[in-house]
Residue, then its C-alpha position, 0 to 999 in steps of 0.5 A: x500500499x504505497x509507502x504505508x506498510x500494513x501488518x500482515x497477520x497471516x503471510x502464509x495463508x495459513x493461521x497455523x503456520x503463520x503463528x509458527x513462523x511468529x514463534x520462532x524467535x520466541x522459541x529460538x530466545x526462550x529453548x537457548x535460555x532454558x536449555x543453559x547451552x547459550x548465555x542470555x547475551x547469546x540467547x538474546x542476539x539469535x533471538x533478535x537474528x531470527x526475529x529480522x529474518x523472519x520479519x523480511x523473509x515471511x512478514x514481509x516488512x521491508x528490511x529498512x524498517x526491521x533494522x529502524x525498529x530494532x534501533x528504537x528498541x535499543x535506545x528504548x532499553x538503554x534509557x528506560x532499562x540498562x540506566x536504570x537497573x544500574x542506578x540502582x545496583x548503583x546505589x545498593x553497591x554504595x551502602x554495601x561499600x559504605x557498610x550501612x548494609x550489614x546495620x541494614x540486615x540487623x534491623x530486619x535480622x531485629x524485626x525477624x531472623x526467621x528467614x520465611x518472614x523475611x522473605x516476605x516482608x523484602x520480595x513480597x511487601x517492600x517489592x510491592x512498593x518499588x512496583x508500585x513506584x518505579x516498575x520496570x525492572x526496578x523491584x528486581x533489582x532492589x529486592x533481590x540485591x536486598x534478600x542476597x544482602x540478608x544472606x539468601x543464596x543469590x539463586x533463590x534470592x532471584x526467584x523468590x523475587x521474580x515470583x513474587x513480583x507478580x500481584x502488583x505489576x498491573x499497578x506498577x509505576x503510579x498505574x502506568x499498566x492501567x493507564x495504557x489500558x484505558x487509553x488503548x481500549x477508550x475504555x474507563x480506567x477507572x471500571x479497568x482499575x476496579x474489575x483488576x482489583x476484584x481479581x488480583x487481590x485473591x493472588x495475594x492472599x496466595x503469594x506470601x504463602x506461595x513463596x514460603x512453601x517454594x522455600x520449606x515444607x508445608x508444615x513449617x509454612x503452616x508454622x507462620x500462618x499468622x505472618x502469612x494472614x496478616x502482610x498478605x491478607x493487609x496486602x490484599x484488602x488494601x489493594x480491592x479497597x483503594x482500586x475500587x473506591x479510590x483511584x488506580x495510581x497509587x494502589x501499590x503503594x498504599x497495599x505495601x505500606x499497608x502490608x509493611x506497618x501490619x507485619x511490623x505490628x504483628x512482630x512486635x507480638x508474635x514470633x514464629x515458635x521456632x525461628x527458620x534459617x537455612x539448614x547451613x546456617x543452622x548447623x553453623x551457629x544453631x539458629x534454629x532452636x527458639x529464641x534464635x534471633x538473639x544468636x545470629x550477631x549480624x551488627x558486630x560493630x555497635x549498638x543499633x542505635x535509632x540514628x544508626x538505623x536511620x541513617x543506614x536506611x537513608x539511602x533506600x528512603x532517598x530512592x523512594x522517595x525520589x522515584x515516587x517524585x518521579x513518577x508524579x503524573x505532573x512531575x514526569x510530563x513537566x519533565x519529559x516536556x522540557x528535556x526529551x528528545x523524540x525524533x522520529x525514525x527515518x525509516x519507520x516514518x515518513x515527513x508529512x509535506x510528502x505524504x498523501x492518500x496515493x501512498x497510501x495513507x487515510x485522509x483522516x489521518x493525515x487531517x488529524x497529523x496537520x491539525x496537531x502540527x505534526x512534522x511526520x507521520x508514522x509508516x505502521x500501520x495495524x490490519x483489520x484483524x486487530x483493530x476491528x476497522x477496514x482503514x486504519x485510523x490515527x490510532x492504527x499507526x504504529x507510534x515509533x519514536x526515539x523516546x529519549x527523555x533521560x531527566x525523566x527516567x525512573x533511573x535517572x531519580x534512582x541515580x540522584x537518590x544513589x549520589x545523594x546517598x553517597x555524599x551524606x555518607x562520606x563519599x567523595x567523587x573519586x569513590x562514588x566513580x569507582x563504585x560506579x565503575x564497578x557498578x557498570x562492568x559488572x552489567x555490561x553481559x547482562x545491558x548486552x542481552x536486555x539491549x537485544x531483547x528489547x530490539x527483539x520486541x519491538x521488531x515483533x511488534x513491529x511486524x506484527x508476529x505478536x498481534x498473530x502470536x495474540x490471534x492464535x488465542x481469540x480462536x477458541x469462542x466464548x466458553x474457552x475464552x476468559x480463560x485463553x484470552x488471560x493467556x494472551x495477556x500472560x503471552x503479551x508479558x512474555x514476550x514483552x516483559x512489560x505488563x504496559x507493553x502486552x497492553x498496549x499490544x493485546x488490550x484492544x484485541x482483548x475488547x473487541x473478541x469480548x464484543x464479538x464473543x458475547x462477554x464484558x470487554x471490561x472483564x477481558x481488557x482486565x484478564x489481559x493485565x492480571x493475567x499478564x501480570x504472572x508472565x513478568x517473572x518468565x520474560x527473559x528481561x526479568x530473568x536477567x535482571x535478577x539473574x544481574x542483581x544479585x550475580x548470578x550471570x550465566x543462571x538464566x537457563x536455570x532461573x527459566x526452568x525454576x520460574x516456569x511451572x509457577x508461571x503457568x499455575x499462578x497464571x492458569x488460577x487467574x484464568x479460572x477467576x476470570x472464566x468464574x467472573x465470566x460465566x458464574x459471577x458476571x455481577x462482580x465485574x464493574x459497568x459503567x452508571x447508566x447515562x441519565x435520559x435525557x430530560x424533556x422540555x418542561x411545559x411553561x404553562 
């Protein structure tokens, strides 16, 4: 169609074969990663090469557009993901280098030396707080590094934090996934949030128990049921109440604060009958005995005064404050408008002056661009199977820019917190430069992997391969679609590494399919996000982040194999809840308020 390229969702003329072709890059990436025969960056590079070849040879996307799409993905990864991870690990390394992390460990152990309790506090509750404030890899990076510092085995810390980072993800980064879902579907984000808030609290009750059961047997799990019920229950209650009756932006932050506060209060009046520690710790210190908390000296350098504890936690306090500040929509928008640099990619956009209907752009699209003062128009349009429209409108064209906004990036807020922390803790510029250099060097291969993975994701998105995989799920019929629609969201996050990206990719498809099958579009759009969160732990990007944060480079395959079963099991639980709401309890799903009928003219007499 001239200079416009419209995605073709059945290039082979057989949807099963087209679906198989679209799956090749994903199979290459996850197959190599899971086999353990390739490092993460090697698997990501192989996946990227296969995605580019498939896009050109099978899906007919022009090679120059494929290269440009990969470039956009790498730039996005560098400024939005790699920078954030580097800043978070930099701050963590400052806390370690200055000795403050030892005090932090001792303060957490002062609450409880029980490893089961620590896993819930750090991986679930604290991780949810970081998810709500920052999202995009920060929760896993920070909480996994924290657990390693507390003495958890690195591989175990990575796995626990990946599984824990599920129930909060739909409202991550100040509600970004829900906001994006509302934008692409045209549905009320408050209703979408309320629906998600009637699905995920059930999982919020389950996940803490799930985490502990991954560490110990059922007997040891049930021994801490007061903590599981208190921290999971308070999180779930706050999650439901805030998402349904207040708003969607602060759901995770409020829920995690409620969970942390409830946990601290509980631990003032209750302790496990027997403190559980890792077998090697019990062998060395005898900490498995009752009252073992006092036998472990995590802070031999002096008494834990409130001042010392506050000083030790100061880096993470600054991180929290600045991440929240960076996430406030008004502040973030102001920083983006003042400092962002979003040049269009020449191969993916065309100058508006050169675009015309004869080259494939519908007249309404050109008129809309002209009215908005745009200088360029996108060359990549979604097809009818996804949009439900024979002719694309302006919103059906892929928005592809370099999207460079370094000041507005959450990573910049975390980096500033690290610099301020280092200065307040007495580090000079030379010391901080040394620590940052060490941090950057340790993350070099993880950064390469993430760059390739995001490039792969952008190529599959722009070429329509992601949509082809998604459309295969829509062929199941109204009885089974609530389950498969939930798994579609899972697939979207597993492919893209982001619940926001999955909602943008499949949200409107969920709405269209639900309307065609006679299902509730609000429920199915929400299912995309709530099912998607369970795919977060298996997306390659998150696995690389977890491995990098815990120093487990090269163990990405083991991590993937360890979390895959948990991811699928939790996704099926969400699917079962969605199916129940669709076919048994439809009244649970909130609906728009009925519009008031137009008032008839009053009789003046």
